[in-house]
C-alpha positions in Angstrom: 20.1 -2.9 29.6 17.2 -3.6 30.9 14.6 -2.1 28.2 12.0 -3.2 25.7 12.6 -3.8 22.2 9.8 -2.6 20.0 8.1 -5.2 17.8 7.4 -4.6 14.3 3.5 -5.2 13.0 3.1 -7.8 10.3 -0.1 -9.4 9.1 -2.2 -7.7 12.1 0.0 -9.0 15.2 3.4 -8.1 16.4 6.7 -9.4 15.4 10.2 -9.4 16.8 13.0 -10.7 14.1 15.4 -12.4 16.5 19.1 -11.9 16.0 18.3 -8.8 14.2 20.2 -5.5 15.1 18.9 -3.3 18.5 18.7 0.5 17.3 18.8 2.3 20.5 15.4 4.5 21.2 16.3 7.7 24.0 14.7 9.8 26.3 15.7 13.3 24.6 14.8 14.9 28.8 17.0 13.0 30.0 19.5 11.2 27.6 18.5 7.6 29.0 18.2 4.9 26.9 14.7 3.4 27.4 14.1 1.2 24.6 15.2 -0.2 21.1 13.9 -1.3 17.8 15.4 -3.7 15.4 16.3 -3.1 11.9 13.6 -5.3 9.5 15.2 -7.6 6.8 15.1 -7.3 3.7 13.0 -10.9 3.8 10.7 -9.3 6.8 9.9 -6.4 4.5 9.2 -8.8 1.5 6.8 -10.5 3.6 4.7 -7.8 4.8 4.8 -6.2 1.2 3.5 -9.6 -0.2 0.9 -9.5 2.6 -0.3 -5.8 1.7 -0.6 -7.0 -1.6 -3.0 -10.0 -1.3 -4.9 -8.0 1.5 -5.4 -4.8 -0.9 -6.9 -7.1 -3.6 -9.8 -7.9 -1.8 -10.1 -4.3 -0.1 -10.0 -2.2 -3.0 -13.2 -3.8 -3.9 -14.6 -3.4 -0.3 -17.8 -1.3 -0.5 -17.1 2.4 0.5 -19.8 2.0 3.7 -17.6 -1.0 5.1 -14.6 1.5 4.3 -16.1 4.2 5.8 -17.0 2.3 9.0 -13.4 1.5 10.1 -12.5 5.0 9.8 -15.7 6.1 11.8 -14.5 3.5 14.4 -10.7 4.4 14.6 -11.5 7.7 15.0 -13.6 7.3 18.4 -10.6 5.0 19.6 -8.1 7.6 18.3 -9.6 10.3 20.5 -10.0 7.5 23.6 -6.4 6.4 23.3 -5.2 10.2 22.7 -3.7 10.3 26.5 -1.6 7.2 25.9 -0.3 8.5 22.5 0.5 12.0 24.2 2.5 10.1 27.0 4.5 7.9 24.5 5.1 11.3 22.3 6.6 13.2 24.9 8.7 10.3 26.1 10.4 9.5 23.0 10.0 12.9 21.6 10.4 14.8 24.1 7.3 17.5 23.6 5.5 18.9 26.0 1.8 17.7 26.5 0.2 20.4 25.2 2.5 20.1 21.9 1.7 16.2 21.7 -1.9 16.9 22.1 -2.0 19.4 19.7 -0.6 17.1 17.3 -3.3 14.5 18.0 -5.7 16.8 17.3 -4.2 17.9 13.7 -4.0 14.2 12.9 -8.0 13.5 13.8 -8.8 16.4 11.0 -7.3 14.7 8.3 -8.9 11.3 9.4 -12.3 13.0 10.0 -11.9 13.6 5.9 -11.0 10.2 5.4 -14.4 9.0 7.0 -16.3 11.5 4.2 -14.4 10.0 1.7 -17.4 8.9 -0.5 -18.0 12.8 -1.8 -13.8 13.1 -2.5 -14.4 9.8 -4.7 -17.5 10.6 -6.7 -16.5 10.7 -10.5 -18.0 12.3 -13.7 -20.7 11.1 -15.9 -21.6 12.8 -19.5 -24.8 11.5 -21.3 -24.4 11.6 -25.1 -21.1 13.0 -25.3 -21.7 11.4 -28.9 -24.9 9.7 -30.4 -25.6 6.8 -28.0 -22.0 7.5 -26.5 -22.0 8.0 -22.7 -18.7 8.7 -20.7 -17.7 8.5 -17.1 -14.7 8.5 -15.0 -13.9 6.2 -11.8 -11.3 6.5 -9.3 -9.6 3.0 -8.0 -6.6 2.6 -5.6 -3.0 2.9 -6.6 -2.4 -0.3 -4.5 0.6 -0.7 -1.9 1.6 2.9 -0.3 5.3 2.7 1.4 4.8 5.9 4.0 8.3 6.9 5.1 8.0 9.3 8.0 10.2 11.6 10.5 10.5 11.8 14.2 8.8 15.1 15.1 5.7 14.6 14.4 4.8 10.1 15.1 1.5 10.6 15.1 0.4 13.9 12.9 2.6 12.8 9.9 1.8 9.4 9.3 -2.0 10.8 10.0 -1.8 12.7 6.8 -1.1 9.9 4.2 -2.3 6.3 6.3 -6.3 7.1 6.5 -6.4 8.9 3.3 -4.8 5.9 1.7 -7.2 3.1 3.5 -9.9 5.0 2.6 -9.3 5.2 -1.0 -8.4 1.3 -0.7 -4.9 0.7 -0.6 -2.7 -0.9 1.7 -0.2 0.6 3.8 3.6 0.0 4.9 4.6 2.6 7.7 8.3 3.1 8.6 8.2 4.9 11.3 11.4 7.1 12.5 13.5 4.8 14.7 13.8 7.3 17.6 10.0 7.5 17.4 8.4 4.1 16.6 5.7 3.3 19.6 3.1 5.3 18.5 3.1 3.8 15.0 2.4 0.2 17.1 -0.6 1.5 19.3 -1.9 3.3 15.7 -1.6 -0.4 14.2 -3.2 -1.8 17.3 -6.2 0.5 17.0 -6.8 0.0 13.4 -7.1 -3.6 14.1 -9.6 -2.8 16.9 -11.6 -0.9 14.5 -11.8 -3.5 12.1 -9.7 -3.2 9.3 -8.5 -6.6 7.6 -5.4 -7.7 8.7 -2.4 -6.8 5.9 -3.7 -3.4 5.3 -1.8 -1.3 7.5 1.8 -3.1 8.8 4.7 -1.4 10.3 8.3 -2.1 9.9 11.2 -0.4 11.2 15.1 0.1 10.6 16.7 2.7 9.0 18.7 3.3 5.9 18.4 -0.2 4.3 14.6 -0.6 4.9 13.4 2.6 3.4 16.3 1.7 0.3 14.6 -1.8 0.2 10.8 -0.1 -0.1 12.2 2.4 -2.6 13.2 -0.4 -5.0 10.5 -2.9 -4.7 8.6 -3.5 -7.6 5.6 -4.7 -4.8 4.9 -1.1 -4.0 3.2 1.2 -6.0 3.8 4.6 -4.4 6.0 6.6 -1.4 4.9 8.9 0.5 7.9 10.9 2.0 8.0 13.5 4.6 11.8 14.6 5.7 14.6 16.5 4.7 15.4 17.6 1.3 18.5 15.8 0.1 16.5 12.6 1.0 13.6 13.8 -0.7 15.4 14.2 -3.8 16.6 10.5 -3.2 12.7 9.1 -3.0 12.1 11.1 -5.8 14.6 9.6 -8.1 14.6 6.1 -7.1 10.6 6.1 -7.1 10.6 7.3 -10.7 13.3 4.9 -11.5 11.5 2.0 -10.9 7.9 3.4 -11.5 6.5 4.5 -8.9 3.9 7.5 -7.7 5.9 9.6 -5.3 4.6 12.6 -2.5 8.4 14.2 -1.7 7.9 16.5 0.8 11.6 17.9 2.0 12.9 20.7 4.6 12.1 24.1 5.6 13.1 27.6 6.6 10.1 29.7 7.2 10.3 33.4 6.9 7.8 36.1 9.0 7.5 39.5 7.8 6.7 42.2 10.7 5.5 46.0 9.0 6.1 49.0 11.1 2.0 49.2 11.2 1.9 45.7 12.7 0.1 45.0 16.1 4.1 44.4 17.5 2.4 43.0 20.9 0.1 40.5 18.8 3.2 39.8 16.5 5.7 38.9 19.4 3.3 36.7 21.5 2.3 34.5 17.9 6.1 34.7 17.0 7.3 33.4 20.0 4.8 30.5 19.7 5.9 30.0 16.0 10.0 29.8 17.1 10.0 28.2 19.7 6.9 25.7 20.1 8.0 21.9 19.7 11.2 23.2 20.0 11.7 24.5 17.0 11.0 20.7 15.5 8.8 21.0 13.1 8.9 22.1 9.5 6.1 24.7 9.8 8.0 26.3 12.2 9.1 29.9 12.4 13.0 30.4 12.6 13.6 34.0 10.4 11.5 37.2 11.0 12.3 40.0 8.9 11.4 43.2 10.1 10.9 46.3 8.2 12.5 49.7 9.1 11.1 50.9 12.6 9.7 47.7 13.9 13.2 46.5 14.3 14.2 47.2 17.8 10.5 47.1 18.8 9.7 43.7 18.3 13.3 42.1 19.3 12.2 43.7 23.1 8.9 42.1 23.1 9.7 39.1 21.4 13.2 38.6 24.1 11.0 39.9 27.0 8.1 36.8 26.2 10.4 34.0 25.2 12.4 34.6 28.4 9.2 33.5 30.1 9.2 30.0 28.7 9.0 27.5 31.1 11.7 24.5 30.2 11.4 20.7 30.9 10.3 17.5 30.5 6.8 17.2 28.9 5.9 14.8 32.0 5.1 18.4 33.7 2.4 20.0 31.8 3.5 23.6 33.0 6.3 23.1 31.0 6.3 25.0 27.6 9.5 23.9 25.9 11.1 20.3 25.4 14.5 19.2 24.9 15.8 18.7 21.5 15.6 15.1 19.7 19.0 14.0 20.1 22.9 15.2 21.1 23.8 15.4 17.7 21.2 17.9 16.8 21.7 19.6 19.8 25.6 20.1 19.1 24.8 21.1 15.2 22.5 23.9 16.3 25.2 24.8 19.1 27.9 25.3 15.9 25.9 27.1 13.5 24.8 29.7 16.6 29.1 29.9 16.9 29.5 30.7 13.5 27.1 32.8 12.9 28.0 34.6 16.2 31.5 34.5 14.7 30.5 36.3 11.3 29.6 39.5 13.0 25.4 38.4 14.6 24.7 39.3 17.4 23.1 36.9 20.1 20.5 38.8 22.0 18.9 35.8 24.0 21.4 32.8 24.5 19.9 29.7 25.3 23.2 27.9 25.2 23.9 26.0 28.8 20.0 26.4 29.9 18.4 23.4 31.0 15.6 22.6 33.5 16.3 21.9 37.0 14.0 18.8 37.1 15.6 15.6 38.5 17.3 13.2 35.7 17.6 15.8 33.3 21.2 16.6 33.5 22.0 14.5 30.8 19.0 15.8 28.4 19.5 17.5 24.9 18.4 21.1 26.2 18.8 24.6 24.2 16.6 27.4 25.9 15.2 29.7 23.4 17.7 31.8 21.3 17.7 34.7 19.4 19.9 36.3 17.3 20.2 39.2 15.3 21.8 40.7 12.4 22.8 37.2 11.2 24.7 36.9 7.8 22.7 35.6 4.8 25.3 33.1 4.1 25.7 31.7 7.9 24.1 27.9 8.3 22.0 29.4 11.0 20.1 31.4 8.3 19.8 29.5 5.2 19.7 26.3 6.7 16.6 24.0 8.1 17.9 25.0 12.1 15.0 22.8 13.5 15.9 23.9 17.3 14.6 27.0 19.3 16.1 29.2 17.8 15.1 32.7 16.3 16.8 34.5 13.8 16.3 38.4 12.9 17.1 40.3 9.8 16.2 43.7 9.2 15.2 45.2 6.0 14.6 48.8 5.2 11.6 48.1 2.8 8.8 45.8 2.0 10.6 45.1 -1.4 13.6 44.5 0.4 12.1 42.3 2.9 10.4 40.1 0.5 13.6 40.0 -2.2 15.1 38.3 0.9 11.9 35.9 1.7 12.1 35.0 -2.0 15.6 34.1 -1.7 15.8 31.3 0.5 16.1 27.8 -1.2 12.7 26.5 0.8 9.8 27.7 -0.1 7.3 25.6 2.2 5.3 28.5 4.6 5.5 32.4 5.0 4.3 34.9 7.2 3.3 38.8 7.3 2.3 40.7 10.1 1.0 43.8 9.3 -2.6 46.0 9.5 -2.5 47.1 6.0 -4.8 44.6 4.0 -3.5 46.2 0.6 0.5 45.1 1.7 -0.9 41.7 3.2 -2.8 41.4 -0.4 0.2 42.0 -2.3 2.6 39.9 -0.1 0.0 36.5 -0.9 1.1 37.1 -4.5 4.5 38.2 -4.8 5.6 35.3 -2.1 7.2 32.2 -3.0 6.2 29.7 -0.7 3.3 27.1 -1.1 1.3 27.6 2.4 0.9 31.7 3.1 -0.3 33.1 6.8 -1.6 36.6 6.8 -1.1 37.5 10.8 -1.1 33.5 11.2 2.7 32.5 11.8 2.0 28.7 11.4 0.0 28.5 8.2 -0.5 24.8 8.2 -3.6 24.1 6.3 -6.8 22.4 8.0 -6.7 18.9 6.9 -9.2 19.0 3.7 -6.5 21.5 2.2 -3.2 20.0 0.9 -0.3 20.6 2.5 3.2 21.2 0.8 5.6 24.1 -0.8 7.6 25.1 -3.5 11.0 24.9 -4.4 13.3 22.7 -2.2 10.3 22.0 0.2 8.5 19.8 -2.1 10.5 17.6 -4.5 8.4 17.0 -8.1 4.1 18.5 -7.6 2.2 16.3 -5.8 1.4 17.6 -1.7 0.0 15.8 0.8 -3.9 15.3 2.4 -6.8 16.8 1.0 -8.1 16.5 -2.2 -4.4 16.4 -3.9 -3.9 13.2 -1.2 -7.2 11.6 -3.0 -5.4 12.0 -6.3 -2.4 10.5 -5.2 -3.7 7.9 -3.7 -6.1 6.6 -6.9 -5.7 6.1 -10.6 -8.6 7.7 -12.7 -10.1 5.7 -15.7 -12.0 7.1 -18.0 -14.9 5.2 -19.7 -16.7 5.4 -22.7 -19.6 3.4 -23.6 -21.8 3.1 -26.5 -24.7 -0.2 -26.4 -26.6 -1.5 -29.0 -29.7 -0.4 -29.9 -28.7 2.9 -28.3 -29.3 5.1 -31.3 -26.8 5.4 -34.9 -24.2 2.5 -35.0 -22.0 5.2 -36.6 -19.3 3.9 -39.2 -17.6 1.1 -39.3 -13.7 1.9 -39.3 -10.7 3.8 -38.6 -12.4 7.4 -38.8 -13.1 8.4 -35.2 -15.2 11.3 -35.9 -17.4 9.8 -38.2 -17.7 6.6 -35.9 -18.6 8.8 -32.9 -20.7 11.5 -34.5 
């Protein structure tokens, strides 16, 4: 096939392993194979780790002024190249241009936080904790970080990781999702142009064998992972077994409650955006709405009317609002779950099965139109699993108490929202709901870059969230230093009596 095999990025340069297995890259809008990427060998991963350890030893002692200068340079280059990156995202990931540019903008927030990393790394200092004794803290880098990321945000999710890790003095080895590797290679080139020393940001491509080797390798000190819950649990277990720090963010099935007093036109507009934006392929999508009482029928009418007006087609046309799902495997899974729910008694209010754009060349693409399914049984996979497609499930409850019980019964706890004009109900909801991120009349409550992102229950394995101040803590280790100098006061008593010797 006349396609380009994408290289890895090792020691500040592109690298192609001869004779390695090639994994195909599809354009989801057409089904056409547009390239390939090789599975990195264990020897290549070992080489990347060795190089990273050597580079990090120096970078960890490099001044904050130099580190932040690199981050400022990188920020500007990211802005300058955002159209190039957006083109890559829509070609390999199937997103619309608006979604692609929005993804870059949200990733940029974390880069900007990293530009001010000096403030986040300030320690504490106590004078005269005891006579002549001072105590202070410092934060030092963890070392080499392995970043393992999903396909749905090839720019944003990695940028939740690598700017924070690099700014705090670490090296990063990024393993992008195999369907969407090219953006990571462009990012590597931009870091080099920004002045980042070679070896500090490396890209190794591949599937399970690469991930497995990274998890077990003693040369990697921390793993940052975003993906499915089953894999997040494996990452946590394997990382803990080898003494690594880990961030392990899993799946989601976010709910929104719509109260009878809500502004239903406003709610419908934002529910459509939350459910069908990025073809539903985001961990903060809004796939489930729980209506309360009389809000049910009126909301469905409004949501259906707006969803029917969405323009479906490839992201190469800026007018299109809904692109394909990532693969035919994903498409077939979603279709099977819709059919299963229907067989269990659900009602398909808006059917996107078989819907595809008229654009030339899209006949073999992985298309599903916006789909709304009402009265879905809670045991159906369409409700209780992470669909990751343009499907909105609607459940009816008779009261707020019933609605919050449904929301909290989910195995996931990433995000949640409520639409209401009642401040008391909204306040109660933010206390009652068992999720890590909450929106009040906000359907996708993704925190800004200087707050931390992460859920509860099966959406976050362990308790370490990503970016923001929790990201700083993850990528650094704290030392507490107790100091006494001769002549600074009483020398204290020599012996094993800690209290007496420090008084």
